[in-house]
C-alpha positions as a printed NumPy array, in Angstrom:
array([[  4.   ,  -9.17 ,  -2.384],
       [  2.604, -10.2  ,   0.978],
       [ -1.108, -10.235,   1.582],
       [ -1.474,  -9.925,   5.34 ],
       [ -4.378,  -7.538,   5.066],
       [ -7.461,  -7.809,   7.234],
       [ -9.614,  -5.295,   5.341],
       [ -8.382,  -4.55 ,   1.838],
       [ -7.997,  -7.16 ,  -0.884],
       [ -5.236,  -6.406,  -3.4  ],
       [ -6.788,  -8.835,  -5.901],
       [-10.018,  -6.832,  -5.88 ],
       [ -8.098,  -3.571,  -6.231],
       [ -6.135,  -4.994,  -9.174],
       [ -9.287,  -6.292, -10.861],
       [-11.272,  -3.08 , -10.34 ],
       [ -8.47 ,  -0.945, -11.73 ],
       [ -7.528,  -3.177, -14.665],
       [ -4.128,  -4.249, -13.25 ],
       [ -2.914,  -0.737, -14.098],
       [ -0.292,   0.175, -11.473],
       [ -0.37 ,   3.881, -12.276],
       [ -4.148,   3.957, -11.979],
       [ -4.063,   1.925,  -8.768],
       [ -1.518,   4.3  ,  -7.269],
       [ -3.558,   7.331,  -8.3  ],
       [ -6.794,   5.974,  -6.815],
       [ -5.214,   4.743,  -3.592],
       [ -3.589,   8.138,  -3.043],
       [ -6.983,   9.73 ,  -3.593],
       [ -8.59 ,   7.311,  -1.121],
       [ -5.965,   8.187,   1.502],
       [ -7.185,  11.783,   1.293],
       [-10.896,  11.158,   0.781],
       [-11.555,   8.404,   3.326],
       [-10.628,  10.635,   6.308],
       [-12.837,  13.41 ,   4.88 ],
       [-15.752,  10.998,   4.492],
       [-15.125,   9.526,   7.94 ],
       [-15.15 ,  12.996,   9.503],
       [-18.473,  13.712,   7.793],
       [-19.857,  10.487,   9.267],
       [-18.482,  11.424,  12.705],
       [-20.211,  14.805,  12.438],
       [-23.469,  13.104,  11.477],
       [-23.124,  10.796,  14.463],
       [-22.469,  13.802,  16.67 ],
       [-25.557,  15.563,  15.363],
       [-27.607,  12.426,  16.093],
       [-29.42 ,  12.941,  12.79 ],
       [-30.404,   9.512,  11.41 ],
       [-30.973,  10.859,   7.894],
       [-27.436,  12.303,   7.8  ],
       [-25.953,   9.188,   9.389],
       [-27.61 ,   7.033,   6.768],
       [-26.491,   9.343,   3.959],
       [-22.862,   9.534,   5.106],
       [-22.603,   5.773,   5.678],
       [-24.093,   5.203,   2.232],
       [-21.573,   7.595,   0.666],
       [-18.548,   5.654,   1.963],
       [-19.679,   2.183,   0.874],
       [-18.596,   2.226,  -2.801],
       [-14.998,   3.015,  -1.887],
       [-14.947,   0.02 ,   0.437],
       [-16.142,  -2.2  ,  -2.398],
       [-13.48 ,  -0.857,  -4.814],
       [-10.688,  -1.767,  -2.407],
       [-12.106,  -5.106,  -1.363],
       [-13.017,  -4.043,   2.18 ],
       [-16.3  ,  -5.911,   1.938],
       [-16.602,  -6.577,   5.665],
       [-16.391,  -2.853,   6.426],
       [-18.793,  -2.113,   3.574],
       [-21.264,  -4.569,   5.101],
       [-20.909,  -2.893,   8.499],
       [-21.533,   0.508,   6.927],
       [-24.615,  -0.977,   5.257],
       [-25.791,  -2.16 ,   8.667],
       [-25.335,   1.355,  10.088],
       [-27.097,   2.906,   7.1  ],
       [-30.04 ,   0.504,   7.378],
       [-30.321,   0.918,  11.143],
       [-30.392,   4.706,  10.76 ],
       [-33.002,   4.478,   7.988],
       [-35.122,   2.169,  10.125],
       [-35.119,   4.56 ,  13.069],
       [-32.993,   2.53 ,  15.459],
       [-32.202,   4.448,  18.634],
       [-28.98 ,   6.459,  18.82 ],
       [-27.473,   4.074,  21.345],
       [-27.678,   1.253,  18.797],
       [-26.261,   3.469,  16.028],
       [-23.384,   4.511,  18.267],
       [-22.703,   0.877,  19.137],
       [-22.46 ,   0.003,  15.437],
       [-20.256,   3.011,  14.709],
       [-17.946,   2.287,  17.642],
       [-17.226,  -1.118,  16.119],
       [-16.413,   0.45 ,  12.746],
       [-14.356,   3.427,  13.85 ],
       [-11.067,   1.672,  14.72 ],
       [-11.218,  -0.247,  11.46 ],
       [-10.705,   2.968,   9.509],
       [ -7.241,   3.392,  11.05 ],
       [ -6.397,  -0.165,   9.998],
       [ -7.823,   0.512,   6.551],
       [ -5.607,   3.563,   6.001],
       [ -2.52 ,   1.7  ,   7.236],
       [ -3.249,  -1.165,   4.85 ],
       [ -3.75 ,   1.186,   1.893],
       [ -0.452,   2.945,   2.681],
       [  1.334,  -0.389,   2.987],
       [ -0.066,  -1.645,  -0.291],
       [  0.927,   1.604,  -1.995],
       [  4.497,   1.169,  -0.749],
       [  4.589,  -2.363,  -2.118],
       [  3.566,  -1.048,  -5.526],
       [  6.501,   1.37 ,  -5.712]])
């Protein structure tokens, strides 16, 4: 199994889900559905320019990133959450989000690839 992933960490996934392939498959399939839903909620919060919502939506996504070993993206979401909580201006929040946004496409591709390797 190759490990050319830039965001996810299969070792973390395996450890978090007790090396149980069926459980890993089930959770990763769930994440493929839920991550886009959560991302859209964050996009809507960004669009509304509501720092409380931005902070809340960024906070909501973080645990999933930790479960799949995407610690760099989790840290970036933490930065967005903290900046929103601290009242940073929208331009700064948008700058942070613009850095994160393309990573979600990579994240979903990596999850799909890892799922295929499990089958």
